[in-house]
C-alpha positions as CSV (number, residue, x, y, z in Angstrom):
1,X,-30.9,-29.0,-1.7
2,X,-29.2,-29.8,-5.0
3,X,-28.2,-26.1,-5.4
4,X,-26.6,-26.1,-1.9
5,X,-24.6,-29.3,-2.7
6,X,-23.4,-27.7,-6.0
7,X,-22.3,-24.5,-4.1
8,X,-20.5,-26.7,-1.5
9,X,-18.7,-28.6,-4.2
10,X,-17.8,-25.4,-6.1
11,X,-16.4,-23.9,-2.9
12,X,-14.3,-27.0,-2.0
13,X,-13.0,-27.2,-5.6
14,X,-12.0,-23.5,-5.6
15,X,-10.3,-23.7,-2.2
16,X,-8.2,-26.7,-3.4
17,X,-7.2,-24.7,-6.6
18,X,-6.1,-21.8,-4.4
19,X,-3.4,-24.0,-2.9
20,X,-1.6,-23.7,-6.3
21,X,-1.8,-19.9,-6.6
22,X,1.5,-18.4,-5.3
23,X,0.9,-14.7,-6.3
24,X,-0.7,-13.1,-3.2
25,X,-2.8,-10.6,-5.1
26,X,-4.0,-13.2,-7.6
27,X,-4.9,-15.4,-4.7
28,X,-6.9,-12.7,-2.9
29,X,-8.8,-11.9,-6.1
30,X,-9.7,-15.5,-6.6
31,X,-10.8,-15.9,-3.0
32,X,-13.0,-12.8,-3.2
33,X,-14.6,-14.1,-6.4
34,X,-15.2,-17.5,-4.8
35,X,-16.8,-15.9,-1.7
36,X,-19.1,-13.7,-3.8
37,X,-20.2,-16.6,-5.9
38,X,-20.9,-19.0,-3.1
39,X,-22.0,-17.4,0.1
40,X,-23.0,-14.3,-1.8
41,X,-22.4,-11.4,0.6
42,X,-23.2,-7.8,-0.2
43,X,-19.6,-6.9,0.5
44,X,-16.5,-8.8,1.6
45,X,-13.0,-7.6,2.7
46,X,-9.8,-9.5,3.4
47,X,-7.3,-8.3,6.1
48,X,-4.0,-9.9,6.6
49,X,-1.7,-9.9,9.7
50,X,1.4,-7.8,9.3
51,X,4.3,-7.9,11.7
52,X,4.7,-4.1,12.0
53,X,0.9,-3.5,12.4
54,X,-1.1,-3.7,15.6
55,X,-4.2,-5.1,13.8
56,X,-4.7,-6.9,10.4
57,X,-4.2,-4.7,7.4
58,X,-6.7,-4.3,4.5
59,X,-5.6,-6.2,1.4
60,X,-8.6,-6.5,-0.9
61,X,-12.3,-6.1,-1.0
62,X,-15.5,-6.2,-3.0
63,X,-18.4,-3.9,-2.0
64,X,-16.3,-2.9,1.0
65,X,-14.3,0.3,1.2
66,X,-10.7,0.3,2.3
67,X,-10.5,1.1,6.0
68,X,-8.4,0.4,9.0
69,X,-9.5,-2.1,11.7
70,X,-9.6,-0.8,15.3
71,X,-6.7,-2.1,17.3
72,X,-7.9,-5.0,19.4
73,X,-6.5,-8.3,20.6
74,X,-9.8,-9.9,19.8
75,X,-9.0,-10.4,16.1
76,X,-6.2,-12.9,16.9
77,X,-8.4,-14.9,19.3
78,X,-10.9,-15.9,16.6
79,X,-10.7,-19.6,15.7
80,X,-13.9,-20.2,13.7
81,X,-16.5,-18.1,11.9
82,X,-18.6,-16.0,14.2
83,X,-21.7,-13.8,13.7
84,X,-21.4,-10.2,14.8
85,X,-24.1,-10.7,17.4
86,X,-22.1,-13.5,19.0
87,X,-19.0,-11.3,19.7
88,X,-18.4,-11.3,23.5
89,X,-19.0,-8.1,25.4
90,X,-15.4,-8.0,26.6
91,X,-14.3,-7.4,23.0
92,X,-15.1,-3.8,23.7
93,X,-17.6,-1.2,22.5
94,X,-15.1,0.3,20.0
95,X,-14.9,-3.0,18.1
96,X,-18.7,-3.6,18.2
97,X,-19.3,0.0,17.0
98,X,-16.9,-0.4,14.1
99,X,-18.5,-3.6,13.0
100,X,-22.0,-2.0,13.2
101,X,-20.8,1.1,11.3
102,X,-19.4,-1.0,8.5
103,X,-22.3,-3.4,8.5
104,X,-20.2,-6.5,9.1
105,X,-22.3,-9.5,9.7
106,X,-19.8,-12.4,9.7
107,X,-16.2,-12.7,10.8
108,X,-14.1,-15.5,9.4
109,X,-10.5,-16.0,10.7
110,X,-7.7,-17.1,8.4
111,X,-5.4,-19.2,10.5
112,X,-3.4,-22.4,10.7
113,X,-3.4,-24.5,13.8
114,X,-0.8,-22.2,15.6
115,X,-0.7,-19.0,13.6
116,X,-3.2,-16.2,12.9
117,X,-2.9,-15.0,9.3
118,X,-5.8,-12.6,8.9
119,X,-9.5,-12.2,8.8
120,X,-12.3,-12.1,6.3
121,X,-15.2,-9.7,7.0
122,X,-18.6,-10.3,5.3
123,X,-21.6,-8.0,5.1
124,X,-25.1,-9.4,5.0
125,X,-26.1,-11.7,2.2
126,X,-27.4,-10.2,-1.0
127,X,-30.8,-11.9,-0.5
128,X,-30.9,-10.4,3.0
129,X,-31.3,-13.9,4.5
130,X,-29.2,-14.7,7.6
131,X,-26.0,-16.8,7.3
132,X,-27.0,-20.4,8.0
133,X,-25.2,-23.3,9.6
134,X,-24.7,-24.6,6.1
135,X,-22.9,-21.3,5.1
136,X,-20.7,-21.6,8.2
137,X,-20.1,-25.3,7.4
138,X,-19.0,-24.4,3.8
139,X,-16.5,-21.9,5.2
140,X,-15.3,-24.1,8.0
141,X,-14.5,-27.1,5.8
142,X,-12.0,-25.1,3.8
143,X,-10.5,-22.7,6.3
144,X,-7.4,-24.8,6.6
145,X,-6.8,-24.8,2.8
146,X,-7.4,-21.1,2.6
147,X,-4.9,-20.5,5.5
148,X,-2.3,-22.7,3.9
149,X,-2.8,-21.0,0.5
150,X,-2.4,-17.5,2.1
151,X,0.7,-18.7,4.0
152,X,2.3,-20.1,0.9
153,X,1.6,-17.0,-1.1
154,X,3.0,-14.7,1.6
155,X,6.1,-17.0,1.9
156,X,6.5,-16.8,-1.9
157,X,6.2,-13.0,-1.8
158,X,8.9,-12.8,0.9
159,X,11.2,-15.0,-1.1
160,X,10.7,-12.9,-4.2
161,X,11.4,-9.8,-2.2
162,X,14.6,-11.3,-0.8
163,X,15.7,-12.3,-4.3
164,X,15.1,-8.7,-5.5
165,X,17.0,-7.3,-2.5
166,X,19.9,-9.7,-3.2
167,X,20.0,-8.9,-6.9
168,X,20.0,-5.2,-5.9
169,X,22.9,-5.7,-3.5
170,X,24.8,-7.6,-6.1
171,X,24.3,-4.9,-8.6
172,X,25.5,-2.3,-6.1
173,X,28.5,-4.4,-5.4
174,X,29.3,-4.7,-9.1
175,X,28.9,-0.9,-9.6
176,X,31.2,-0.3,-6.6
177,X,33.8,-2.6,-8.0
178,X,33.6,-0.9,-11.4
179,X,33.9,2.5,-9.7
180,X,36.9,1.4,-7.7
181,X,38.6,0.1,-10.9
182,X,37.7,3.3,-12.8
183,X,39.1,5.4,-10.0
184,X,42.3,3.4,-10.1
185,X,42.6,3.8,-13.9
186,X,42.0,7.6,-13.6
187,X,44.3,8.0,-10.6
188,X,47.4,6.6,-12.2
189,X,47.4,8.8,-15.3
190,X,46.6,11.9,-13.1
191,X,49.6,11.0,-10.9
192,X,51.9,10.9,-13.9
193,X,50.6,14.2,-15.2
194,X,50.8,15.8,-11.8
195,X,54.4,14.6,-11.5
196,X,55.4,16.1,-14.8
197,X,53.6,19.4,-14.2
198,X,55.2,19.6,-10.8
199,X,58.8,19.7,-12.2
200,X,57.9,21.7,-15.3
201,X,59.0,25.1,-14.0
202,X,62.5,24.0,-13.2
203,X,62.9,22.1,-16.5
204,X,61.1,24.5,-18.8
205,X,64.3,25.2,-20.8
206,X,65.4,21.5,-21.0
207,X,64.6,20.3,-24.5
208,X,64.8,16.7,-23.5
209,X,62.3,17.2,-20.7
210,X,59.9,19.2,-22.9
211,X,60.1,16.4,-25.4
212,X,59.2,13.8,-22.7
213,X,56.5,16.1,-21.3
214,X,54.9,16.4,-24.7
215,X,54.9,12.7,-25.1
216,X,53.8,11.6,-21.6
217,X,51.0,14.1,-20.9
218,X,48.9,13.5,-24.0
219,X,49.4,9.8,-23.6
220,X,48.1,9.9,-20.0
221,X,45.2,12.1,-21.0
222,X,44.2,9.5,-23.7
223,X,44.3,6.8,-21.0
224,X,41.7,8.8,-19.0
């Protein structure tokens, strides 16, 4: 009993610390570590919802190979941890077959009250004992913190991406402005040279013109 209480406290403490982790990959690594040390599955994988994907996308795992989930509306209907054997029949044989093939024993949704963020898939426990109500309770009591931590990290990642895109846009604008200025600086001397060369044939015997030509053209070339 004392060990169970210690595990519960460790899990609660860890989930609270996750709220302060803004780097998504660091957060996922910390979450995987916490899960393997507390509920102790043989394998665990974290999938997150992506706008452009039909089903949650693999992000990180331990003892769980990277693989795509079958497309199914079932994922987003989950609101609490559920054993594989409790999955409703109408979820479809494809989903059940996939879970059997990948030895998934427990499904844990990551969601806020009104938004599905992803899902955690756990294989059976390392000691081969079934997941208990206490295990489910440990997960349930911190699902909100986990969801908020994931949401914060994804928001932070989006903000960083936008900042990088903005910086890139500003750099391109600066380069464009410099290129335009450079083109202007090159165009003016070339225009002067072109003008002098254009009237050279008819003034080739004019000493004054030749003197001006020999002064203007090298000067404009130096400007370029």
